[in-house]
C-alpha positions in Angstrom: 237.0 81.3 248.5 240.3 83.0 249.4 240.7 86.7 249.6 242.0 88.6 246.5 244.4 89.0 244.9 245.0 85.5 243.6 248.4 84.7 242.1 249.1 81.8 239.7 252.6 80.7 238.8 253.6 78.8 235.7 257.2 78.1 234.4 258.8 76.4 231.5 262.3 75.7 230.1 262.5 74.8 226.4 265.0 73.5 223.9 264.9 74.0 220.1 262.3 71.8 218.5 261.0 70.3 221.7 257.7 70.5 223.5 257.0 73.4 225.8 256.3 71.8 229.1 254.4 74.0 231.5 254.9 73.5 235.2 253.0 74.9 238.1 253.2 74.0 241.8 251.1 71.0 242.8 250.1 70.2 239.2 251.3 67.6 236.8 253.5 68.9 233.9 251.6 69.8 230.8 253.5 69.3 227.4 252.3 71.8 224.8 253.3 72.6 221.2 252.2 74.8 218.4 249.0 73.5 216.7 249.2 71.8 213.3 248.0 75.0 211.6 251.2 76.7 212.8 253.6 73.8 211.9 253.3 72.0 215.2 252.5 68.2 215.5 248.9 68.7 216.3 249.2 66.1 219.1 249.6 68.4 222.1 247.6 71.1 223.8 248.5 74.4 222.2 247.9 77.9 223.5 245.0 78.1 221.1 243.3 74.9 222.3 244.0 75.8 225.9 242.2 79.1 225.4 239.2 77.4 223.9 239.4 74.8 226.7 239.4 77.7 229.2 236.2 79.0 227.8 234.5 75.6 228.2 236.0 75.1 231.7 234.9 78.6 232.9 231.4 77.9 231.5 231.1 74.6 233.4 232.5 76.0 236.7 230.2 79.0 236.5 227.2 76.7 235.8 228.2 74.6 238.8 228.5 77.6 241.1 225.1 79.1 240.0 223.4 75.7 240.3 224.9 75.2 243.8 223.9 78.7 245.0 220.4 78.2 243.5 220.2 74.7 245.1 219.2 73.5 241.6 219.7 69.7 241.1 221.3 68.6 237.9 222.6 65.3 236.5 225.0 66.2 233.6 226.2 68.9 231.4 227.9 68.6 228.0 229.7 71.7 226.6 231.2 72.1 223.2 233.2 75.2 222.3 234.6 76.3 219.0 237.1 79.2 218.8 237.7 81.0 215.6 241.2 82.4 215.0 241.4 84.8 212.1 243.5 87.6 210.7 241.9 91.0 211.0 243.7 94.1 209.9 246.9 92.2 209.7 246.5 91.0 213.3 245.9 87.4 214.3 243.3 87.2 217.0 240.3 85.1 218.2 237.2 86.6 216.6 234.5 84.3 218.1 233.8 81.6 220.6 230.7 79.5 220.1 229.4 77.6 223.1 227.0 74.8 222.7 
């Protein structure tokens, strides 16, 4: 592992009505859009799906690290995550993540 602090850079340039394409050095471009629930096409990764995906990704990477450090053999892992976005006290926020 590299010494802290770690810095991650992402950039984008957008036009009205188009996808938001995220770019980061050494990574493929990632087209994103609002989810269908917010008037988007529902066919692209959205900030909401990326956040839920991040929870799943972090769970798997943590599992791998602990299994490796424990020298625990394993053959596969399936993770499903549901994120609940709700309006609480007039503020839209994620209120729960369920990991299975």
